[in-house]
C-alpha positions, -999 to +999 in steps of 0.1 A: +653-193-262+659-166-288+635-152-314+657-161-343+676-128-343+714-129-346+720-108-317+697-129-296+678-103-281+643-106-270+617-085-283+586-074-264+554-092-275+530-071-295+493-075-298+488-060-333+486-073-366+520-080-383+510-065-416+482-042-403+472-009-419+474+019-396+449+045-388+471+070-402+473+051-436+436+045-436+430+082-430+455+092-455+440+071-484+402+082-475+413+119-475+432+113-508+398+097-523+379+127-512+402+151-527+402+129-560+364+129-560+365+167-554+389+173-582+368+154-607+337+175-596+355+209-595+389+223-592+378+234-556+402+232-525+389+212-495+395+223-461+407+197-434+376+203-415+354+194-445+377+164-453+373+153-416+336+157-417+330+138-450+349+108-440+342+109-403+378+113-393+394+130-363+402+165-375+434+171-355+447+137-365+439+144-400+457+176-400+490+158-393+482+133-420+477+162-446+509+179-436+527+146-444+509+142-476+519+179-485+555+172-475+555+141-498+542+162-527+509+143-530+487+173-521+493+211-523+476+236-498+465+272-501+455+295-471+427+319-471+388+319-474+391+297-507+419+278-492+422+241-486+439+211-500+439+197-535+458+168-552+492+177-565+487+156-597+458+136-613+443+108-592+455+084-619+490+094-614+490+085-576+493+051-564+480+036-530+517+028-524+526+065-528+501+075-499+512+044-478+548+053-481+539+092-474+525+084-440+540+052-429+573+049-446+584+016-464+557-009-473+574-038-456+601-037-429+614-064-406+625-051-375+633-020-391+652-034-418+647-039-455+636-076-461+667-083-483+689-070-454+676-095-428+697-126-421+688-156-400+707-188-392+696-224-390+661-234-398+652-197-406+679-192-430+656-190-461+629-167-444+645-133-457+632-147-493+597-149-479+599-114-465+612-100-499+582-119-515+557-103-491+571-066-500+570-076-537+532-086-533+523-055-513+541-033-538+523-050-568+488-043-554+496-008-539+519+005-565+498-009-593+465+007-581+458+044-585+435+068-565+413+071-596+410+032-601+400+028-565+376+058-567+360+043-599+358+011-586+377-002-615+406-022-599+432-035-621+430-071-632+458-083-611+441-067-580+408-077-588+418-115-592+429-114-556+394-105-545+366-130-541+332-122-557+320-115-522+345-086-520+366-102-493+402-111-500+410-148-504+425-166-474 
C-alpha cells in the first residue's frame, strides 16, 4: 500500500502536528512583539539577553532566531554598550506572515512542494485544491495581522471572526 504519492515511496511516520507552529516561530513572534513594545515605549535597542529574559526564552536559541530575523530584514542590530535589536520598520508594517516565513520558510508545503505543485491520482486527485485552500487560509490570517494589531489586541475583523468569545479557535 502506498501513501498516495506518485513515486509510491513510503514516508516515516511523524508524531508532530501537521500544521504545528514551531518553537522557532513562536519565539520569533514573541521576540518581535517585545521589540514592538519597546519601540512604542522608546527607540532603545534591546539585547538578546533582555529579550530572552522578558519572554522566558532560551538565550542561545533566541540568538539564532534573531539572526534569521536580521537576515530577513525584519530587525536591525547594533553592537556596543547601547547595542541590541530594534524592528527594522514600524510594527504596523510587519505581518505575522513575514515573521513565519523568515524563520520557517513557506507557510504551507506538502512534502517540500508548493501546494499547487502536488499531484495525486485516483481518489485523492482533488486533494491539491484543499492544500491550496489551507495555504490561502493561513496566508489570510498571518499576512493580514500585523505585529501592532497583535500587540494592541485589536485583531483584524477577518481574524477576530475566527475566534470564539472564549479566545479559543473554533473547531
